[in-house]
C-alpha positions as CSV (number, residue, x, y, z in Angstrom):
1,X,-0.2,-0.1,0.2
2,X,1.2,3.2,-1.0
3,X,1.9,5.6,1.9
4,X,0.2,9.0,2.1
5,X,2.2,12.5,0.9
6,X,3.9,13.5,3.6
7,X,2.1,17.4,4.5
8,X,4.7,19.5,6.4
9,X,2.9,21.6,8.6
10,X,4.0,25.4,10.1
11,X,2.5,26.9,13.1
12,X,2.6,30.8,13.0
13,X,2.8,31.3,16.5
14,X,4.3,30.2,20.0
15,X,2.5,30.2,22.6
16,X,-0.2,27.8,23.9
17,X,-2.2,27.0,20.9
18,X,0.7,26.7,18.9
19,X,2.3,23.7,21.7
20,X,-1.0,21.8,21.7
21,X,-1.7,21.5,18.0
22,X,1.8,20.7,17.4
23,X,1.8,17.6,20.0
24,X,-1.3,16.1,17.4
25,X,0.7,16.1,15.1
26,X,2.6,12.5,15.2
27,X,-1.1,10.9,15.7
28,X,-1.5,11.6,11.8
29,X,-0.4,9.9,9.3
30,X,1.8,11.4,7.1
31,X,1.9,14.8,9.2
32,X,5.6,16.7,10.6
33,X,6.2,19.8,12.4
34,X,8.5,21.3,9.7
35,X,8.9,24.6,11.3
36,X,7.4,27.2,13.8
37,X,7.4,31.2,13.4
38,X,7.4,33.3,16.5
39,X,7.9,37.1,17.3
40,X,11.2,34.7,19.7
41,X,13.3,32.8,18.7
42,X,13.0,31.6,22.5
43,X,9.5,30.5,22.3
44,X,9.8,29.1,18.6
45,X,13.1,26.9,19.8
46,X,10.8,25.9,22.9
47,X,7.5,24.5,20.3
48,X,9.7,23.4,18.3
49,X,12.2,21.5,20.9
50,X,10.3,17.9,21.2
51,X,10.3,17.3,17.1
52,X,13.5,16.2,15.5
53,X,14.3,18.1,12.5
54,X,11.8,21.4,12.7
55,X,13.4,24.6,12.5
56,X,12.5,27.7,14.6
57,X,12.1,30.8,12.7
58,X,12.5,34.4,14.9
59,X,10.0,36.4,12.1
60,X,6.1,35.4,11.1
61,X,7.7,36.2,7.7
62,X,10.6,33.7,7.5
63,X,7.9,31.1,8.1
64,X,5.5,32.3,5.6
65,X,8.9,32.3,3.3
66,X,10.2,28.4,4.6
67,X,10.5,26.5,1.1
68,X,9.8,23.6,3.3
69,X,6.4,24.5,4.6
70,X,3.8,22.7,2.8
71,X,0.7,24.7,5.1
72,X,0.6,26.9,7.9
73,X,-1.5,26.9,11.2
74,X,-2.1,30.2,12.1
75,X,-2.2,30.3,16.2
76,X,-1.5,33.9,16.9
77,X,-3.4,36.1,19.2
78,X,-7.2,37.0,17.7
79,X,-6.1,40.4,16.4
80,X,-3.2,38.9,14.4
81,X,-5.4,36.0,12.9
82,X,-6.4,38.4,9.4
83,X,-3.2,39.9,9.4
84,X,-0.5,36.1,9.9
85,X,-3.3,34.5,7.3
86,X,-3.1,37.4,4.7
87,X,0.6,36.8,5.2
88,X,0.9,33.0,4.5
89,X,-1.8,33.3,1.4
90,X,0.8,35.8,-0.4
91,X,3.4,33.6,0.1
92,X,2.0,31.0,-1.4
93,X,0.9,28.7,1.9
94,X,-2.7,27.1,2.3
95,X,-4.1,28.1,5.6
96,X,-5.6,26.3,8.7
97,X,-6.3,29.5,11.1
98,X,-7.5,29.4,14.5
99,X,-10.8,30.7,15.9
100,X,-12.1,33.2,15.8
101,X,-11.2,33.4,11.9
102,X,-10.7,37.2,12.1
103,X,-11.9,40.0,14.4
104,X,-15.4,40.9,12.3
105,X,-16.6,39.9,8.5
106,X,-14.6,42.5,6.5
107,X,-11.5,41.0,7.4
108,X,-12.8,37.3,7.0
109,X,-14.2,38.2,3.6
110,X,-10.5,40.5,2.9
111,X,-9.1,36.6,3.8
112,X,-11.3,34.5,1.8
113,X,-10.9,37.0,-1.4
114,X,-7.4,36.4,-1.1
115,X,-7.4,33.1,-0.8
116,X,-9.7,32.2,-3.7
117,X,-7.6,35.1,-6.1
118,X,-5.0,32.6,-4.9
119,X,-6.3,29.7,-5.1
120,X,-5.2,28.2,-2.0
121,X,-6.4,25.9,0.8
122,X,-7.8,28.0,3.5
123,X,-10.0,26.8,6.6
124,X,-11.2,28.0,10.2
125,X,-9.5,25.9,12.7
126,X,-13.0,25.6,14.5
127,X,-11.8,21.9,15.1
128,X,-15.3,20.6,16.9
129,X,-17.2,19.6,13.9
130,X,-14.5,17.0,13.1
131,X,-14.6,15.2,16.3
132,X,-16.1,11.6,15.6
133,X,-18.9,12.0,18.2
134,X,-20.1,15.2,16.5
135,X,-19.7,13.8,12.9
136,X,-21.8,10.7,14.6
137,X,-24.5,13.5,15.7
138,X,-24.8,14.7,12.0
139,X,-25.1,11.1,11.3
140,X,-28.1,10.4,13.7
141,X,-30.0,13.6,13.0
142,X,-29.7,13.3,9.0
143,X,-30.9,9.5,9.2
144,X,-34.4,11.1,11.5
145,X,-33.2,9.7,14.5
146,X,-35.0,12.7,16.5
147,X,-37.1,13.5,13.7
148,X,-36.9,17.0,12.1
149,X,-34.6,18.9,14.4
150,X,-36.2,22.5,15.8
151,X,-34.1,24.0,18.4
152,X,-30.7,23.7,19.6
153,X,-29.9,25.2,23.0
154,X,-26.1,25.6,24.3
155,X,-23.9,26.8,27.5
156,X,-20.7,27.4,27.6
157,X,-19.7,29.2,30.3
158,X,-16.2,28.8,32.5
159,X,-14.5,31.3,35.0
160,X,-11.1,32.2,33.2
161,X,-7.9,34.4,34.0
162,X,-9.2,37.5,36.0
163,X,-6.1,39.6,35.1
164,X,-7.5,42.8,32.8
165,X,-4.6,42.7,31.1
166,X,-4.7,38.7,30.2
167,X,-5.9,37.9,27.0
168,X,-9.8,37.2,27.8
169,X,-10.4,40.6,29.3
170,X,-8.1,42.9,27.5
171,X,-10.2,44.1,24.3
172,X,-6.6,45.0,22.7
173,X,-5.9,41.1,22.3
174,X,-9.5,41.0,21.5
175,X,-11.1,39.3,24.5
176,X,-14.6,38.8,25.4
177,X,-17.2,36.0,25.7
178,X,-17.8,36.2,22.2
179,X,-14.6,35.6,20.3
180,X,-13.5,33.0,22.8
181,X,-16.1,30.8,23.6
182,X,-19.7,32.5,21.9
183,X,-18.5,31.6,18.0
184,X,-18.1,27.8,19.0
185,X,-22.3,28.6,19.7
186,X,-23.2,30.3,17.0
187,X,-20.8,27.6,15.0
188,X,-23.0,24.6,16.2
189,X,-26.1,26.3,15.4
190,X,-25.3,26.8,11.9
191,X,-24.1,23.3,11.2
192,X,-27.6,22.6,12.3
193,X,-29.6,25.0,10.8
194,X,-27.5,27.5,7.9
195,X,-27.7,30.6,8.3
196,X,-29.2,32.7,11.2
197,X,-32.4,35.1,9.5
198,X,-32.4,36.8,13.4
199,X,-30.4,37.4,15.8
200,X,-30.8,38.9,19.0
201,X,-28.2,39.0,21.9
202,X,-27.3,40.9,25.2
203,X,-24.3,40.8,27.2
204,X,-23.1,41.6,30.7
205,X,-20.2,44.3,30.1
206,X,-17.7,43.7,32.2
207,X,-14.9,46.9,33.6
208,X,-12.3,46.4,30.9
209,X,-15.3,47.0,28.1
210,X,-15.7,43.5,26.8
211,X,-18.3,41.0,27.2
212,X,-17.8,38.6,30.3
213,X,-21.2,37.1,30.0
214,X,-23.6,36.6,26.7
215,X,-26.7,35.5,25.4
216,X,-27.7,35.1,21.8
217,X,-31.3,34.1,20.5
218,X,-31.0,32.9,17.1
219,X,-33.7,32.1,14.3
220,X,-33.3,30.3,11.2
221,X,-35.0,30.3,7.6
222,X,-37.1,27.1,9.1
223,X,-38.5,28.7,12.0
224,X,-35.7,26.5,13.8
225,X,-34.4,28.4,17.3
226,X,-31.5,28.4,18.7
227,X,-30.2,29.6,22.3
228,X,-26.3,30.3,23.3
229,X,-25.5,31.1,26.6
230,X,-21.4,31.7,27.3
231,X,-19.0,33.1,29.7
232,X,-15.4,33.4,30.7
233,X,-16.1,34.3,33.7
234,X,-19.1,31.8,35.1
235,X,-19.1,28.4,35.3
236,X,-21.9,27.0,33.8
237,X,-22.9,23.2,32.1
238,X,-20.6,23.1,28.9
239,X,-23.1,21.1,27.2
240,X,-25.8,21.2,24.3
241,X,-28.8,20.1,23.4
242,X,-30.4,19.2,19.7
243,X,-34.3,18.6,20.3
244,X,-36.5,17.7,17.8
245,X,-40.0,16.5,17.4
246,X,-39.2,12.8,18.3
247,X,-36.4,12.7,20.7
248,X,-33.0,15.0,21.3
249,X,-29.4,14.3,21.7
250,X,-27.4,15.7,24.6
251,X,-23.4,16.7,23.3
252,X,-22.1,16.2,27.3
253,X,-19.0,18.3,28.5
254,X,-16.9,19.4,27.1
255,X,-19.2,20.1,24.0
256,X,-16.2,22.0,22.0
257,X,-14.5,19.0,22.2
258,X,-17.0,15.8,22.8
259,X,-16.3,12.4,23.1
260,X,-20.3,11.4,24.6
261,X,-23.2,11.8,23.2
262,X,-26.8,11.0,24.7
263,X,-30.0,9.6,22.7
264,X,-32.7,10.4,24.4
265,X,-36.5,9.6,24.0
266,X,-39.1,10.9,26.4
267,X,-40.0,8.1,29.2
268,X,-36.8,6.1,27.9
269,X,-34.0,5.5,29.3
270,X,-31.0,7.5,27.9
271,X,-28.5,6.0,24.6
272,X,-24.9,6.6,25.4
273,X,-22.9,6.7,22.6
274,X,-19.3,7.2,23.6
275,X,-16.3,8.0,21.2
276,X,-13.2,8.6,22.8
277,X,-9.6,9.3,21.6
278,X,-6.5,9.7,22.2
279,X,-4.5,13.2,22.7
280,X,-5.6,16.5,22.5
281,X,-8.5,16.1,19.7
282,X,-6.5,18.3,16.9
283,X,-6.1,14.9,14.7
284,X,-9.3,14.6,13.4
285,X,-9.4,18.2,11.7
286,X,-5.5,18.0,11.3
287,X,-6.9,14.8,9.3
288,X,-9.3,16.6,7.2
289,X,-7.3,19.3,5.9
290,X,-4.7,17.1,5.1
291,X,-7.2,15.0,3.3
292,X,-8.3,17.9,1.4
293,X,-4.8,18.7,0.0
294,X,-4.3,15.7,-1.2
295,X,-7.5,15.7,-3.2
296,X,-6.5,19.2,-4.2
297,X,-9.7,21.0,-2.7
298,X,-9.3,24.8,-1.9
299,X,-12.5,24.5,1.0
300,X,-13.5,21.8,3.3
301,X,-16.8,20.3,2.7
302,X,-17.4,19.8,6.6
303,X,-16.4,23.6,7.1
304,X,-17.1,25.6,4.5
305,X,-15.5,28.8,3.9
306,X,-19.6,30.4,3.6
307,X,-20.5,28.5,7.3
308,X,-17.0,30.7,8.7
309,X,-18.9,34.0,7.4
310,X,-22.2,33.1,8.4
311,X,-20.7,33.3,12.0
312,X,-18.8,36.3,11.6
313,X,-22.2,37.9,10.2
314,X,-23.6,36.8,13.8
315,X,-20.7,38.4,15.5
316,X,-21.0,41.5,13.9
317,X,-25.0,41.8,14.6
318,X,-24.3,40.9,18.3
319,X,-21.6,43.7,18.6
320,X,-23.7,46.2,16.7
321,X,-26.9,45.5,19.2
322,X,-24.5,45.9,22.5
323,X,-23.2,49.2,20.7
324,X,-27.1,50.6,20.8
325,X,-27.5,48.7,24.3
326,X,-24.6,49.7,26.4
327,X,-23.4,52.9,24.3
328,X,-19.4,51.5,23.6
329,X,-17.7,53.8,22.1
């Protein structure tokens, strides 16, 4: 049997996300960490140290220009996602960009337009869609296991780093609940029901000016509803309930990287479906991206760019409503 073509990964950024992503690369046949680029050589060297032959670069430009890199995973802070993705695409490199894809819809369109102009693969790294439990959930729904789906309720809250200058609460670093966990809830609803027709949102604004908690209600073309309750300062259940005409499916905690589902019918014991996995779970999106590259695809069928745009449109709609409600500058 022929071995799959090796895909050499570059990682732009050398923080926590970069190290986690790199740790799952060896779980995918044919995947290899080739290089890491950072504004700090010391940090880049720390990420590549466990991986024989991987190189450290002391700039994003050097990584983008590396001829031994086949694709770049953008793992920088939120406001740098767009410029880093564009730098990589301009250098002729396909891109997997960490969520949130961009800071707003306008930036997302810039990135997508550039990728399509250059005929390069581009995808948002919204890893939830690729877990075996989520793929099983979608198969059950498509097979009519709970009848026509009518509603989804998503809860995702945790008490994060309270440092006002840290990543979560600092507006200059793209902080806030919407960008950190809200996009997961929105994307999950959109995966089920498509682009939303109406959005209504409220937020609890903190002292630093970011949304510390939020509630979003979305309505879709077929009348389906989604409720999303998220926070970066409050612990909540981290689960999602998909409700159909004849039953429901619960995605158990952690709903953003799940391994367990329950199929529930009224008056009956739940059927528990388990899909455990080794490592951190990045291997599923990595494998799908590599499949797309080997097949010459420019978009991933499971995470198309129009879906990313739809999420960013909801993000912009929420922010617009908050601006008028809370007199944001």
